[in-house]
N, C-alpha and C positions, 0 to 999 in steps of 0.2 A: 498278446493281451491287448485289449483296447483301453482307450482312455475312459475314466468313472468320474463322473461330476457329481458332487454332493452339495446341499446347500445346507448349514447349520445355523439356526438360530441362537442367540446369546442367552434369552430369557428361556428358562426350562419350561415355564407354564404355557408359552406362546400367547400370553393374554395382554392386550396392548388396548391404549385408548386414544382417542383422537388427540391430537398434538405431541404425542411422546413419539420416540425415535426408535423405528426396528433397525435392530443391529444385528451383526453375525459375520460369517465366513463363508466364501465359496472354496470348496476344497477339490483339487484337481488331482488325481492320481493316475499315475501311467508309470508303466515299466520302463519305457524308452523316450528320449525327447519328444515332444510333439509341436511341429509347427502350426499356427493357428492365425485367424485373420481377426482377431479381436474378441473380446468377451463382454457382453453387456447384461445387465439384470432389470428385467421388468416386473414390476408388482402392481397387480391389478385386483380391484374388489367389483363385484357385480351383485345384482340382485336379479334372480330367475324365477321364472314360472316353469313348472315342471309338471307334469303329466303322470296321473296315478291311476291305478285300476278303478278308483272311487270316482274319477272325473270323465269317464268314457261317455261320450255323447254329451258332455257338459261343456268342455273346454274347447273341443275341435273347431267350433266355428269361428272363434277369435284367436286361437292359440297362437297362430303365425303373426298376429298382430301385436302382440305383447312382447317386443325385443328383451333381452337383458338390459338392465338398468347399470350402467357404466358409473359407480359412485368415487373411484380412486384410481388413477393410473399414473405411472411414474416409470420411468427409465433413466438408467444411469451406465455410462461406459465406464467400466472396470478397468481393462487392460487393453492398450493398442496392440495390433497386430504385432507377432512376434514368434518367439518360441518357449515353449514351457521345459524346464528340465525334467530327467526322470525324476521317478519319487512323488513325492506329495507337495502341491503347491496351495498354499491358503492366501486367499485375497479377500481382506475384509471388506464390508459394504456397511451403507446406513440411508435409511429411507425415513423421511420424515412424514407422519402418519397425517397426510392434510386431505380433506375431500376436495374433489373435482368442482371446479365452479361453485355454485350456490348449493350443491349437493350436501346432505348430512352423511356421516359415518354411523352406520347400523350396526348394532351389535351382530355377531355371528350367530346364525339361527337357522335350523333345519326343520320345517313342517311338512304338512302334508301336500301342499301346492306352493308355499313359499320358502325360497333357499336364499338366505343372504349369506355372502361371504365379505366379510369385512369389507352410551351416550349418557353422559351423565343428565339426570333430568332434576326437577324442582318437586320436593315432596310437601304436600300442604295435606293433613289429616282431614278426612272428611267420612266422619261417623254417621252411622245410619241406625235408626231405631225401625223396628218392624213389629207390625201384629199380622198374624194369619188366622183367620176364619173361613168357613165355607163362603161367606160373603165377599170375601177379598180376592178369592182365587179367581183366574182367568181360564178360558177353555174347557170350560165345565159342562156337560151335554146334559146331565142329570142331577143338577146342585140339590133339589129337594130329597135324593137319596143318600145325599152324603151325612154322616154322623155328626153331631154338633161337636165343636171343639175350639179351644183359644188358645194360641200360641203366641207369645212376646218374646222380645230380645233384642239386641243389638249385635252390630260389627263395629268393632273399633275404628275402622277405615276402610273405605273402599278405594282409597288411593294407596297402594301398597308399594313397600320397598322388597324389591324381588328378593332380597337376601334375607328378610326378616317374616315371620309368620304370620298368616292371617288368623286375627284372634276376636274373640268377642263370647257371647252367652246365649243359651236358649233356655227358655222357662215353659213348661206346661202347665198351662194355669187351669184346664180342665179338658176334659175329652170323654165322648161317651164311649169311644170305641176303645178297646185295647191297643196299646201302642207295640209294634213289633220290633221297630228299629228307626233311628235317625241317622241320616249319612249326608256329608258334605262331599259335592260332586265339583270337581274342577274342571271347566270346559274352555276349550282353544277354539277360536273363531276366526277362520281365515277368509277373507273376501279380496278376489283379485279379479282383474280384466282390464278392458279399454272401453272404447267408444262402442263398440260391437256387441257389448255386453257384460255383465258381471257374474259370478258364481260365489256363493258363500257355503262355506262348509264347517261343520260344528262338531269337534271331537272332544270324547272325554278323555282326560290325560291323567286324572286321578280321582279316586273315590276312597274316602275313609270312613269308618263308623264311629260316630262320637256317644251313640246311647244302645243299647240292645235289651230289648224286653220292654215291658210296660214301664215307662219312666213314671216316678214319684211325682205327682202333682205338687206344683211350686218350687221345686229343686233346679238350682241353677246348675245348666249343662253347659260346660265349657266348649267354645268352638275354638279350636287351634290346628291350623294347618299350613305346613310347610309347603313352599313352592317347589316343584321338581326341577332341579338344575336342568336336566336335559331337554325338558317339554316345555319351558316357558322363556320368555326374552321380555325387554320393555314393551309395553303397548307401542304400536308403530301405527302412522296413518300417512299414507303417501298417496301419490295421484292415481297409482296403478295398483295399489295393494294395501289391505289393513290386516294388522294382528291384533286382534282382541281377546280379553279373557273374560270368563263370568263364572260365578260360583253357585250352585244350587243347593238350598236345604230341603231335602227330601226326607219326608216322614212316611213311614209304611204303617196303615192302620190296619187292625182285623177286621173283616176277613182278607178283603184285597184291595184297600183303598189307597192310591199312591198321591201323597200331596206335595207338590215343589213351588218352592218360592224362588224366583231369580234374581240375582244381583251382578250387574255389570263392575267388573273391576278395572282399576287403570294402574298398571304396574311400572316402575320407574327403578332406576340404580342411581343411587347417589354415592 
């Protein structure tokens, strides 16, 4: 039988924040005594650019130029050369979670192009009132063909705490065409690259319907969206990459008109 090595972290959920201490034990199991040249343990945190099927032909030109960004690196010597007895040996360890140099510790995150392998932010509410009419829409080819409508509403804040819902309300003041549906679309925008070039990819990560059918005029429709834990992280902006989020209010009108209003969001964790 060979020697088995296992690393066990004391904290069950394995969630840590900058400045805390990562602690646990290294468990070495062997049927017979084992001679060794010492045991050391290294903790490393990196930010990586990864290619996906969506990025073929986009990133290859500068992929090799974007090296992994090391944000934390620490090595400790646990045991000097010697011999482990037969059976199970547990060696405790502790790592302080401090960023390397002047870098910041980013929250662990897995996206389409950006992976972060291991912050608290400041939250300042930023309410937004909006009005949507044919005249306020952008990227419209035949504005004269659009039915007349007037939508008003507000978002309680576009600076959002990631553990709290996005809230607000929407009121359909008037609309010549019947409304089929009103939806909220959450979009993640990843931008990464280097001096050779940048690429931007927007991915829908959540879509919820807040109204179905022809909404009563003058009725307040609540806006309420919980941020999905697995697909969001605090908004990040660094030299080589950005992770941002946007929400679209999407209104479908009969027969086939699609109205979209975009709002950039800033997510933080406090």
